FIPA-776380 format. One record per atom (N, C-alpha, C): residue number from 1; residue in three letters; atom name; x, y, z. Coordinates in pm, whole numbers, plus 50000, padded with zeros to 5 digits. Layout:
BEGIN
<site><finu>NUM</finu><roza>ALA</roza><tormi>CA</tormi><px>X</px><py>Y</py><pz>Z</pz></site>
...
***
This chain:
BEGIN
<site><finu>1</finu><roza>UNK</roza><tormi>N</tormi><px>46610</px><py>62830</py><pz>36581</pz></site>
<site><finu>1</finu><roza>UNK</roza><tormi>CA</tormi><px>46607</px><py>62691</py><pz>36623</pz></site>
<site><finu>1</finu><roza>UNK</roza><tormi>C</tormi><px>46521</px><py>62676</py><pz>36748</pz></site>
<site><finu>2</finu><roza>UNK</roza><tormi>N</tormi><px>46429</px><py>62587</py><pz>36741</pz></site>
<site><finu>2</finu><roza>UNK</roza><tormi>CA</tormi><px>46340</px><py>62560</py><pz>36853</pz></site>
<site><finu>2</finu><roza>UNK</roza><tormi>C</tormi><px>46415</px><py>62477</py><pz>36957</pz></site>
<site><finu>3</finu><roza>UNK</roza><tormi>N</tormi><px>46409</px><py>62521</py><pz>37083</pz></site>
<site><finu>3</finu><roza>UNK</roza><tormi>CA</tormi><px>46484</px><py>62452</py><pz>37189</pz></site>
<site><finu>3</finu><roza>UNK</roza><tormi>C</tormi><px>46437</px><py>62309</py><pz>37208</pz></site>
<site><finu>4</finu><roza>UNK</roza><tormi>N</tormi><px>46309</px><py>62282</py><pz>37186</pz></site>
<site><finu>4</finu><roza>UNK</roza><tormi>CA</tormi><px>46257</px><py>62146</py><pz>37205</pz></site>
<site><finu>4</finu><roza>UNK</roza><tormi>C</tormi><px>46308</px><py>62049</py><pz>37100</pz></site>
<site><finu>5</finu><roza>UNK</roza><tormi>N</tormi><px>46356</px><py>62098</py><pz>36988</pz></site>
<site><finu>5</finu><roza>UNK</roza><tormi>CA</tormi><px>46410</px><py>62012</py><pz>36883</pz></site>
<site><finu>5</finu><roza>UNK</roza><tormi>C</tormi><px>46560</px><py>61990</py><pz>36898</pz></site>
<site><finu>6</finu><roza>UNK</roza><tormi>N</tormi><px>46622</px><py>62057</py><pz>36992</pz></site>
<site><finu>6</finu><roza>UNK</roza><tormi>CA</tormi><px>46766</px><py>62044</py><pz>37014</pz></site>
<site><finu>6</finu><roza>UNK</roza><tormi>C</tormi><px>46797</px><py>61907</py><pz>37074</pz></site>
<site><finu>7</finu><roza>UNK</roza><tormi>N</tormi><px>46897</px><py>61841</py><pz>37019</pz></site>
<site><finu>7</finu><roza>UNK</roza><tormi>CA</tormi><px>46937</px><py>61709</py><pz>37070</pz></site>
<site><finu>7</finu><roza>UNK</roza><tormi>C</tormi><px>46989</px><py>61722</py><pz>37213</pz></site>
<site><finu>8</finu><roza>UNK</roza><tormi>N</tormi><px>47063</px><py>61827</py><pz>37240</pz></site>
<site><finu>8</finu><roza>UNK</roza><tormi>CA</tormi><px>47117</px><py>61846</py><pz>37375</pz></site>
<site><finu>8</finu><roza>UNK</roza><tormi>C</tormi><px>47002</px><py>61863</py><pz>37475</pz></site>
<site><finu>9</finu><roza>UNK</roza><tormi>N</tormi><px>46902</px><py>61941</py><pz>37439</pz></site>
<site><finu>9</finu><roza>UNK</roza><tormi>CA</tormi><px>46787</px><py>61960</py><pz>37527</pz></site>
<site><finu>9</finu><roza>UNK</roza><tormi>C</tormi><px>46714</px><py>61829</py><pz>37551</pz></site>
<site><finu>10</finu><roza>UNK</roza><tormi>N</tormi><px>46692</px><py>61752</py><pz>37445</pz></site>
<site><finu>10</finu><roza>UNK</roza><tormi>CA</tormi><px>46621</px><py>61625</py><pz>37458</pz></site>
<site><finu>10</finu><roza>UNK</roza><tormi>C</tormi><px>46698</px><py>61528</py><pz>37547</pz></site>
<site><finu>11</finu><roza>UNK</roza><tormi>N</tormi><px>46829</px><py>61521</py><pz>37528</pz></site>
<site><finu>11</finu><roza>UNK</roza><tormi>CA</tormi><px>46912</px><py>61432</py><pz>37611</pz></site>
<site><finu>11</finu><roza>UNK</roza><tormi>C</tormi><px>46911</px><py>61477</py><pz>37758</pz></site>
<site><finu>12</finu><roza>UNK</roza><tormi>N</tormi><px>46921</px><py>61608</py><pz>37781</pz></site>
<site><finu>12</finu><roza>UNK</roza><tormi>CA</tormi><px>46919</px><py>61660</py><pz>37918</pz></site>
<site><finu>12</finu><roza>UNK</roza><tormi>C</tormi><px>46783</px><py>61635</py><pz>37983</pz></site>
<site><finu>13</finu><roza>UNK</roza><tormi>N</tormi><px>46677</px><py>61647</py><pz>37905</pz></site>
<site><finu>13</finu><roza>UNK</roza><tormi>CA</tormi><px>46543</px><py>61622</py><pz>37956</pz></site>
<site><finu>13</finu><roza>UNK</roza><tormi>C</tormi><px>46525</px><py>61475</py><pz>37995</pz></site>
<site><finu>14</finu><roza>UNK</roza><tormi>N</tormi><px>46569</px><py>61386</py><pz>37908</pz></site>
<site><finu>14</finu><roza>UNK</roza><tormi>CA</tormi><px>46562</px><py>61243</py><pz>37937</pz></site>
<site><finu>14</finu><roza>UNK</roza><tormi>C</tormi><px>46645</px><py>61207</py><pz>38060</pz></site>
<site><finu>15</finu><roza>UNK</roza><tormi>N</tormi><px>46763</px><py>61268</py><pz>38070</pz></site>
<site><finu>15</finu><roza>UNK</roza><tormi>CA</tormi><px>46850</px><py>61241</py><pz>38184</pz></site>
<site><finu>15</finu><roza>UNK</roza><tormi>C</tormi><px>46785</px><py>61290</py><pz>38313</pz></site>
<site><finu>16</finu><roza>UNK</roza><tormi>N</tormi><px>46725</px><py>61408</py><pz>38309</pz></site>
<site><finu>16</finu><roza>UNK</roza><tormi>CA</tormi><px>46659</px><py>61462</py><pz>38429</pz></site>
<site><finu>16</finu><roza>UNK</roza><tormi>C</tormi><px>46545</px><py>61372</py><pz>38475</pz></site>
<site><finu>17</finu><roza>UNK</roza><tormi>N</tormi><px>46470</px><py>61318</py><pz>38381</pz></site>
<site><finu>17</finu><roza>UNK</roza><tormi>CA</tormi><px>46361</px><py>61227</py><pz>38415</pz></site>
<site><finu>17</finu><roza>UNK</roza><tormi>C</tormi><px>46416</px><py>61101</py><pz>38482</pz></site>
<site><finu>18</finu><roza>UNK</roza><tormi>N</tormi><px>46526</px><py>61047</py><pz>38430</pz></site>
<site><finu>18</finu><roza>UNK</roza><tormi>CA</tormi><px>46587</px><py>60929</py><pz>38491</pz></site>
<site><finu>18</finu><roza>UNK</roza><tormi>C</tormi><px>46641</px><py>60959</py><pz>38629</pz></site>
<site><finu>19</finu><roza>UNK</roza><tormi>N</tormi><px>46696</px><py>61079</py><pz>38647</pz></site>
<site><finu>19</finu><roza>UNK</roza><tormi>CA</tormi><px>46749</px><py>61118</py><pz>38778</pz></site>
<site><finu>19</finu><roza>UNK</roza><tormi>C</tormi><px>46636</px><py>61127</py><pz>38880</pz></site>
<site><finu>20</finu><roza>UNK</roza><tormi>N</tormi><px>46523</px><py>61184</py><pz>38841</pz></site>
<site><finu>20</finu><roza>UNK</roza><tormi>CA</tormi><px>46410</px><py>61195</py><pz>38932</pz></site>
<site><finu>20</finu><roza>UNK</roza><tormi>C</tormi><px>46358</px><py>61056</py><pz>38970</pz></site>
<site><finu>21</finu><roza>UNK</roza><tormi>N</tormi><px>46353</px><py>60966</py><pz>38874</pz></site>
<site><finu>21</finu><roza>UNK</roza><tormi>CA</tormi><px>46311</px><py>60828</py><pz>38905</pz></site>
<site><finu>21</finu><roza>UNK</roza><tormi>C</tormi><px>46409</px><py>60760</py><pz>39001</pz></site>
<site><finu>22</finu><roza>UNK</roza><tormi>N</tormi><px>46538</px><py>60780</py><pz>38978</pz></site>
<site><finu>22</finu><roza>UNK</roza><tormi>CA</tormi><px>46640</px><py>60723</py><pz>39067</pz></site>
<site><finu>22</finu><roza>UNK</roza><tormi>C</tormi><px>46628</px><py>60782</py><pz>39207</pz></site>
<site><finu>23</finu><roza>UNK</roza><tormi>N</tormi><px>46602</px><py>60913</py><pz>39213</pz></site>
<site><finu>23</finu><roza>UNK</roza><tormi>CA</tormi><px>46583</px><py>60979</py><pz>39343</pz></site>
<site><finu>23</finu><roza>UNK</roza><tormi>C</tormi><px>46467</px><py>60917</py><pz>39419</pz></site>
<site><finu>24</finu><roza>UNK</roza><tormi>N</tormi><px>46355</px><py>60899</py><pz>39350</pz></site>
<site><finu>24</finu><roza>UNK</roza><tormi>CA</tormi><px>46237</px><py>60840</py><pz>39415</pz></site>
<site><finu>24</finu><roza>UNK</roza><tormi>C</tormi><px>46268</px><py>60699</py><pz>39465</pz></site>
<site><finu>25</finu><roza>UNK</roza><tormi>N</tormi><px>46337</px><py>60622</py><pz>39384</pz></site>
<site><finu>25</finu><roza>UNK</roza><tormi>CA</tormi><px>46371</px><py>60485</py><pz>39422</pz></site>
<site><finu>25</finu><roza>UNK</roza><tormi>C</tormi><px>46461</px><py>60485</py><pz>39546</pz></site>
<site><finu>26</finu><roza>UNK</roza><tormi>N</tormi><px>46566</px><py>60567</py><pz>39542</pz></site>
<site><finu>26</finu><roza>UNK</roza><tormi>CA</tormi><px>46659</px><py>60570</py><pz>39656</pz></site>
<site><finu>26</finu><roza>UNK</roza><tormi>C</tormi><px>46592</px><py>60619</py><pz>39784</pz></site>
<site><finu>27</finu><roza>UNK</roza><tormi>N</tormi><px>46508</px><py>60719</py><pz>39772</pz></site>
<site><finu>27</finu><roza>UNK</roza><tormi>CA</tormi><px>46444</px><py>60776</py><pz>39891</pz></site>
<site><finu>27</finu><roza>UNK</roza><tormi>C</tormi><px>46334</px><py>60684</py><pz>39946</pz></site>
<site><finu>28</finu><roza>UNK</roza><tormi>N</tormi><px>46254</px><py>60627</py><pz>39859</pz></site>
<site><finu>28</finu><roza>UNK</roza><tormi>CA</tormi><px>46139</px><py>60549</py><pz>39905</pz></site>
<site><finu>28</finu><roza>UNK</roza><tormi>C</tormi><px>46175</px><py>60403</py><pz>39935</pz></site>
<site><finu>29</finu><roza>UNK</roza><tormi>N</tormi><px>46250</px><py>60340</py><pz>39847</pz></site>
<site><finu>29</finu><roza>UNK</roza><tormi>CA</tormi><px>46278</px><py>60198</py><pz>39863</pz></site>
<site><finu>29</finu><roza>UNK</roza><tormi>C</tormi><px>46399</px><py>60172</py><pz>39953</pz></site>
<site><finu>30</finu><roza>UNK</roza><tormi>N</tormi><px>46505</px><py>60248</py><pz>39935</pz></site>
<site><finu>30</finu><roza>UNK</roza><tormi>CA</tormi><px>46629</px><py>60223</py><pz>40007</pz></site>
<site><finu>30</finu><roza>UNK</roza><tormi>C</tormi><px>46648</px><py>60312</py><pz>40129</pz></site>
<site><finu>31</finu><roza>UNK</roza><tormi>N</tormi><px>46559</px><py>60408</py><pz>40147</pz></site>
<site><finu>31</finu><roza>UNK</roza><tormi>CA</tormi><px>46565</px><py>60503</py><pz>40260</pz></site>
<site><finu>31</finu><roza>UNK</roza><tormi>C</tormi><px>46699</px><py>60577</py><pz>40265</pz></site>
<site><finu>32</finu><roza>UNK</roza><tormi>N</tormi><px>46752</px><py>60607</py><pz>40147</pz></site>
<site><finu>32</finu><roza>UNK</roza><tormi>CA</tormi><px>46879</px><py>60681</py><pz>40136</pz></site>
<site><finu>32</finu><roza>UNK</roza><tormi>C</tormi><px>46845</px><py>60825</py><pz>40100</pz></site>
<site><finu>33</finu><roza>UNK</roza><tormi>N</tormi><px>46851</px><py>60913</py><pz>40197</pz></site>
<site><finu>33</finu><roza>UNK</roza><tormi>CA</tormi><px>46803</px><py>61051</py><pz>40178</pz></site>
<site><finu>33</finu><roza>UNK</roza><tormi>C</tormi><px>46913</px><py>61148</py><pz>40138</pz></site>
<site><finu>34</finu><roza>UNK</roza><tormi>N</tormi><px>47030</px><py>61136</py><pz>40196</pz></site>
<site><finu>34</finu><roza>UNK</roza><tormi>CA</tormi><px>47137</px><py>61232</py><pz>40168</pz></site>
<site><finu>34</finu><roza>UNK</roza><tormi>C</tormi><px>47187</px><py>61214</py><pz>40024</pz></site>
<site><finu>35</finu><roza>UNK</roza><tormi>N</tormi><px>47220</px><py>61092</py><pz>39988</pz></site>
<site><finu>35</finu><roza>UNK</roza><tormi>CA</tormi><px>47270</px><py>61064</py><pz>39853</pz></site>
<site><finu>35</finu><roza>UNK</roza><tormi>C</tormi><px>47163</px><py>61097</py><pz>39748</pz></site>
<site><finu>36</finu><roza>UNK</roza><tormi>N</tormi><px>47039</px><py>61061</py><pz>39776</pz></site>
<site><finu>36</finu><roza>UNK</roza><tormi>CA</tormi><px>46934</px><py>61085</py><pz>39678</pz></site>
<site><finu>36</finu><roza>UNK</roza><tormi>C</tormi><px>46911</px><py>61235</py><pz>39655</pz></site>
<site><finu>37</finu><roza>UNK</roza><tormi>N</tormi><px>46919</px><py>61315</py><pz>39760</pz></site>
<site><finu>37</finu><roza>UNK</roza><tormi>CA</tormi><px>46901</px><py>61459</py><pz>39742</pz></site>
<site><finu>37</finu><roza>UNK</roza><tormi>C</tormi><px>47015</px><py>61520</py><pz>39661</pz></site>
<site><finu>38</finu><roza>UNK</roza><tormi>N</tormi><px>47137</px><py>61474</py><pz>39685</pz></site>
<site><finu>38</finu><roza>UNK</roza><tormi>CA</tormi><px>47251</px><py>61525</py><pz>39608</pz></site>
<site><finu>38</finu><roza>UNK</roza><tormi>C</tormi><px>47242</px><py>61482</py><pz>39462</pz></site>
<site><finu>39</finu><roza>UNK</roza><tormi>N</tormi><px>47199</px><py>61360</py><pz>39439</pz></site>
<site><finu>39</finu><roza>UNK</roza><tormi>CA</tormi><px>47179</px><py>61313</py><pz>39302</pz></site>
<site><finu>39</finu><roza>UNK</roza><tormi>C</tormi><px>47074</px><py>61398</py><pz>39231</pz></site>
<site><finu>40</finu><roza>UNK</roza><tormi>N</tormi><px>46964</px><py>61425</py><pz>39298</pz></site>
<site><finu>40</finu><roza>UNK</roza><tormi>CA</tormi><px>46859</px><py>61507</py><pz>39240</pz></site>
<site><finu>40</finu><roza>UNK</roza><tormi>C</tormi><px>46910</px><py>61648</py><pz>39209</pz></site>
<site><finu>41</finu><roza>UNK</roza><tormi>N</tormi><px>46981</px><py>61706</py><pz>39302</pz></site>
<site><finu>41</finu><roza>UNK</roza><tormi>CA</tormi><px>47031</px><py>61843</py><pz>39284</pz></site>
<site><finu>41</finu><roza>UNK</roza><tormi>C</tormi><px>47129</px><py>61852</py><pz>39167</pz></site>
<site><finu>42</finu><roza>UNK</roza><tormi>N</tormi><px>47226</px><py>61762</py><pz>39164</pz></site>
<site><finu>42</finu><roza>UNK</roza><tormi>CA</tormi><px>47329</px><py>61770</py><pz>39060</pz></site>
<site><finu>42</finu><roza>UNK</roza><tormi>C</tormi><px>47278</px><py>61719</py><pz>38926</pz></site>
<site><finu>43</finu><roza>UNK</roza><tormi>N</tormi><px>47193</px><py>61618</py><pz>38927</pz></site>
<site><finu>43</finu><roza>UNK</roza><tormi>CA</tormi><px>47144</px><py>61562</py><pz>38801</pz></site>
<site><finu>43</finu><roza>UNK</roza><tormi>C</tormi><px>47049</px><py>61653</py><pz>38727</pz></site>
<site><finu>44</finu><roza>UNK</roza><tormi>N</tormi><px>46966</px><py>61725</py><pz>38798</pz></site>
<site><finu>44</finu><roza>UNK</roza><tormi>CA</tormi><px>46872</px><py>61815</py><pz>38732</pz></site>
<site><finu>44</finu><roza>UNK</roza><tormi>C</tormi><px>46934</px><py>61950</py><pz>38698</pz></site>
<site><finu>45</finu><roza>UNK</roza><tormi>N</tormi><px>47049</px><py>61981</py><pz>38757</pz></site>
<site><finu>45</finu><roza>UNK</roza><tormi>CA</tormi><px>47115</px><py>62108</py><pz>38725</pz></site>
<site><finu>45</finu><roza>UNK</roza><tormi>C</tormi><px>47166</px><py>62109</py><pz>38582</pz></site>
<site><finu>46</finu><roza>UNK</roza><tormi>N</tormi><px>47190</px><py>61992</py><pz>38525</pz></site>
<site><finu>46</finu><roza>UNK</roza><tormi>CA</tormi><px>47235</px><py>61985</py><pz>38386</pz></site>
<site><finu>46</finu><roza>UNK</roza><tormi>C</tormi><px>47128</px><py>62041</py><pz>38294</pz></site>
<site><finu>47</finu><roza>UNK</roza><tormi>N</tormi><px>47005</px><py>61998</py><pz>38314</pz></site>
<site><finu>47</finu><roza>UNK</roza><tormi>CA</tormi><px>46895</px><py>62048</py><pz>38231</pz></site>
<site><finu>47</finu><roza>UNK</roza><tormi>C</tormi><px>46876</px><py>62198</py><pz>38251</pz></site>
<site><finu>48</finu><roza>UNK</roza><tormi>N</tormi><px>46887</px><py>62243</py><pz>38374</pz></site>
<site><finu>48</finu><roza>UNK</roza><tormi>CA</tormi><px>46874</px><py>62386</py><pz>38401</pz></site>
<site><finu>48</finu><roza>UNK</roza><tormi>C</tormi><px>46982</px><py>62465</py><pz>38330</pz></site>
<site><finu>49</finu><roza>UNK</roza><tormi>N</tormi><px>47104</px><py>62414</py><pz>38326</pz></site>
<site><finu>49</finu><roza>UNK</roza><tormi>CA</tormi><px>47213</px><py>62482</py><pz>38256</pz></site>
<site><finu>49</finu><roza>UNK</roza><tormi>C</tormi><px>47186</px><py>62491</py><pz>38106</pz></site>
<site><finu>50</finu><roza>UNK</roza><tormi>N</tormi><px>47135</px><py>62384</py><pz>38049</pz></site>
<site><finu>50</finu><roza>UNK</roza><tormi>CA</tormi><px>47104</px><py>62383</py><pz>37906</pz></site>
<site><finu>50</finu><roza>UNK</roza><tormi>C</tormi><px>46997</px><py>62488</py><pz>37875</pz></site>
<site><finu>51</finu><roza>UNK</roza><tormi>N</tormi><px>46892</px><py>62490</py><pz>37955</pz></site>
<site><finu>51</finu><roza>UNK</roza><tormi>CA</tormi><px>46784</px><py>62587</py><pz>37934</pz></site>
<site><finu>51</finu><roza>UNK</roza><tormi>C</tormi><px>46835</px><py>62730</py><pz>37953</pz></site>
<site><finu>52</finu><roza>UNK</roza><tormi>N</tormi><px>46915</px><py>62753</py><pz>38057</pz></site>
<site><finu>52</finu><roza>UNK</roza><tormi>CA</tormi><px>46968</px><py>62887</py><pz>38084</pz></site>
<site><finu>52</finu><roza>UNK</roza><tormi>C</tormi><px>47056</px><py>62935</py><pz>37970</pz></site>
<site><finu>53</finu><roza>UNK</roza><tormi>N</tormi><px>47143</px><py>62848</py><pz>37921</pz></site>
<site><finu>53</finu><roza>UNK</roza><tormi>CA</tormi><px>47232</px><py>62888</py><pz>37812</pz></site>
<site><finu>53</finu><roza>UNK</roza><tormi>C</tormi><px>47154</px><py>62920</py><pz>37685</pz></site>
<site><finu>54</finu><roza>UNK</roza><tormi>N</tormi><px>47052</px><py>62841</py><pz>37656</pz></site>
<site><finu>54</finu><roza>UNK</roza><tormi>CA</tormi><px>46971</px><py>62870</py><pz>37538</pz></site>
<site><finu>54</finu><roza>UNK</roza><tormi>C</tormi><px>46897</px><py>63003</py><pz>37553</pz></site>
<site><finu>55</finu><roza>UNK</roza><tormi>N</tormi><px>46851</px><py>63031</py><pz>37674</pz></site>
<site><finu>55</finu><roza>UNK</roza><tormi>CA</tormi><px>46782</px><py>63157</py><pz>37699</pz></site>
<site><finu>55</finu><roza>UNK</roza><tormi>C</tormi><px>46877</px><py>63275</py><pz>37684</pz></site>
<site><finu>56</finu><roza>UNK</roza><tormi>N</tormi><px>46998</px><py>63262</py><pz>37734</pz></site>
<site><finu>56</finu><roza>UNK</roza><tormi>CA</tormi><px>47097</px><py>63370</py><pz>37722</pz></site>
<site><finu>56</finu><roza>UNK</roza><tormi>C</tormi><px>47128</px><py>63396</py><pz>37575</pz></site>
<site><finu>57</finu><roza>UNK</roza><tormi>N</tormi><px>47146</px><py>63291</py><pz>37498</pz></site>
<site><finu>57</finu><roza>UNK</roza><tormi>CA</tormi><px>47173</px><py>63308</py><pz>37355</pz></site>
<site><finu>57</finu><roza>UNK</roza><tormi>C</tormi><px>47055</px><py>63376</py><pz>37286</pz></site>
<site><finu>58</finu><roza>UNK</roza><tormi>N</tormi><px>46934</px><py>63336</py><pz>37320</pz></site>
<site><finu>58</finu><roza>UNK</roza><tormi>CA</tormi><px>46815</px><py>63396</py><pz>37259</pz></site>
<site><finu>58</finu><roza>UNK</roza><tormi>C</tormi><px>46806</px><py>63545</py><pz>37294</pz></site>
<site><finu>59</finu><roza>UNK</roza><tormi>N</tormi><px>46826</px><py>63578</py><pz>37420</pz></site>
<site><finu>59</finu><roza>UNK</roza><tormi>CA</tormi><px>46817</px><py>63718</py><pz>37463</pz></site>
<site><finu>59</finu><roza>UNK</roza><tormi>C</tormi><px>46927</px><py>63800</py><pz>37397</pz></site>
<site><finu>60</finu><roza>UNK</roza><tormi>N</tormi><px>47048</px><py>63747</py><pz>37393</pz></site>
<site><finu>60</finu><roza>UNK</roza><tormi>CA</tormi><px>47159</px><py>63818</py><pz>37330</pz></site>
<site><finu>60</finu><roza>UNK</roza><tormi>C</tormi><px>47131</px><py>63845</py><pz>37183</pz></site>
<site><finu>61</finu><roza>UNK</roza><tormi>N</tormi><px>47081</px><py>63745</py><pz>37114</pz></site>
<site><finu>61</finu><roza>UNK</roza><tormi>CA</tormi><px>47050</px><py>63759</py><pz>36972</pz></site>
<site><finu>61</finu><roza>UNK</roza><tormi>C</tormi><px>46938</px><py>63860</py><pz>36951</pz></site>
<site><finu>62</finu><roza>UNK</roza><tormi>N</tormi><px>46836</px><py>63855</py><pz>37035</pz></site>
<site><finu>62</finu><roza>UNK</roza><tormi>CA</tormi><px>46724</px><py>63948</py><pz>37024</pz></site>
<site><finu>62</finu><roza>UNK</roza><tormi>C</tormi><px>46770</px><py>64091</py><pz>37048</pz></site>
<site><finu>63</finu><roza>UNK</roza><tormi>N</tormi><px>46851</px><py>64110</py><pz>37152</pz></site>
<site><finu>63</finu><roza>UNK</roza><tormi>CA</tormi><px>46902</px><py>64244</py><pz>37181</pz></site>
<site><finu>63</finu><roza>UNK</roza><tormi>C</tormi><px>46989</px><py>64295</py><pz>37068</pz></site>
<site><finu>64</finu><roza>UNK</roza><tormi>N</tormi><px>47074</px><py>64209</py><pz>37013</pz></site>
<site><finu>64</finu><roza>UNK</roza><tormi>CA</tormi><px>47160</px><py>64250</py><pz>36902</pz></site>
<site><finu>64</finu><roza>UNK</roza><tormi>C</tormi><px>47076</px><py>64289</py><pz>36782</pz></site>
<site><finu>65</finu><roza>UNK</roza><tormi>N</tormi><px>46973</px><py>64211</py><pz>36751</pz></site>
<site><finu>65</finu><roza>UNK</roza><tormi>CA</tormi><px>46884</px><py>64243</py><pz>36639</pz></site>
<site><finu>65</finu><roza>UNK</roza><tormi>C</tormi><px>46812</px><py>64376</py><pz>36661</pz></site>
<site><finu>66</finu><roza>UNK</roza><tormi>N</tormi><px>46766</px><py>64401</py><pz>36784</pz></site>
<site><finu>66</finu><roza>UNK</roza><tormi>CA</tormi><px>46700</px><py>64528</py><pz>36815</pz></site>
<site><finu>66</finu><roza>UNK</roza><tormi>C</tormi><px>46799</px><py>64645</py><pz>36801</pz></site>
<site><finu>67</finu><roza>UNK</roza><tormi>N</tormi><px>46920</px><py>64625</py><pz>36849</pz></site>
<site><finu>67</finu><roza>UNK</roza><tormi>CA</tormi><px>47023</px><py>64728</py><pz>36841</pz></site>
<site><finu>67</finu><roza>UNK</roza><tormi>C</tormi><px>47053</px><py>64761</py><pz>36695</pz></site>
<site><finu>68</finu><roza>UNK</roza><tormi>N</tormi><px>47073</px><py>64657</py><pz>36614</pz></site>
<site><finu>68</finu><roza>UNK</roza><tormi>CA</tormi><px>47104</px><py>64678</py><pz>36472</pz></site>
<site><finu>68</finu><roza>UNK</roza><tormi>C</tormi><px>46988</px><py>64743</py><pz>36399</pz></site>
<site><finu>69</finu><roza>UNK</roza><tormi>N</tormi><px>46867</px><py>64700</py><pz>36429</pz></site>
<site><finu>69</finu><roza>UNK</roza><tormi>CA</tormi><px>46750</px><py>64759</py><pz>36363</pz></site>
<site><finu>69</finu><roza>UNK</roza><tormi>C</tormi><px>46735</px><py>64907</py><pz>36397</pz></site>
<site><finu>70</finu><roza>UNK</roza><tormi>N</tormi><px>46763</px><py>64941</py><pz>36523</pz></site>
<site><finu>70</finu><roza>UNK</roza><tormi>CA</tormi><px>46751</px><py>65080</py><pz>36566</pz></site>
<site><finu>70</finu><roza>UNK</roza><tormi>C</tormi><px>46856</px><py>65167</py><pz>36498</pz></site>
<site><finu>71</finu><roza>UNK</roza><tormi>N</tormi><px>46980</px><py>65122</py><pz>36494</pz></site>
<site><finu>71</finu><roza>UNK</roza><tormi>CA</tormi><px>47087</px><py>65206</py><pz>36442</pz></site>
<site><finu>71</finu><roza>UNK</roza><tormi>C</tormi><px>47105</px><py>65198</py><pz>36292</pz></site>
<site><finu>72</finu><roza>UNK</roza><tormi>N</tormi><px>47049</px><py>65099</py><pz>36228</pz></site>
<site><finu>72</finu><roza>UNK</roza><tormi>CA</tormi><px>47064</px><py>65088</py><pz>36084</pz></site>
<site><finu>72</finu><roza>UNK</roza><tormi>C</tormi><px>46947</px><py>65145</py><pz>36007</pz></site>
<site><finu>73</finu><roza>UNK</roza><tormi>N</tormi><px>46842</px><py>65187</py><pz>36077</pz></site>
<site><finu>73</finu><roza>UNK</roza><tormi>CA</tormi><px>46726</px><py>65244</py><pz>36008</pz></site>
<site><finu>73</finu><roza>UNK</roza><tormi>C</tormi><px>46749</px><py>65387</py><pz>35974</pz></site>
***
């Protein structure tokens, strides 16, 4: 499964883009720096978690396949 076709990835990506836009608005227009930085940090961590989890699953599956190929040959 391609990660870019995952609905969860697409939703997290769209959310991260909206968070960055909200951060820019709060920081530039409203001069709210503390809240905007926390919003940016927590809002974009969702996308990072999705990517990290997909990477862990991919690596685990690849290692398992290599292990099985080595011992079953």
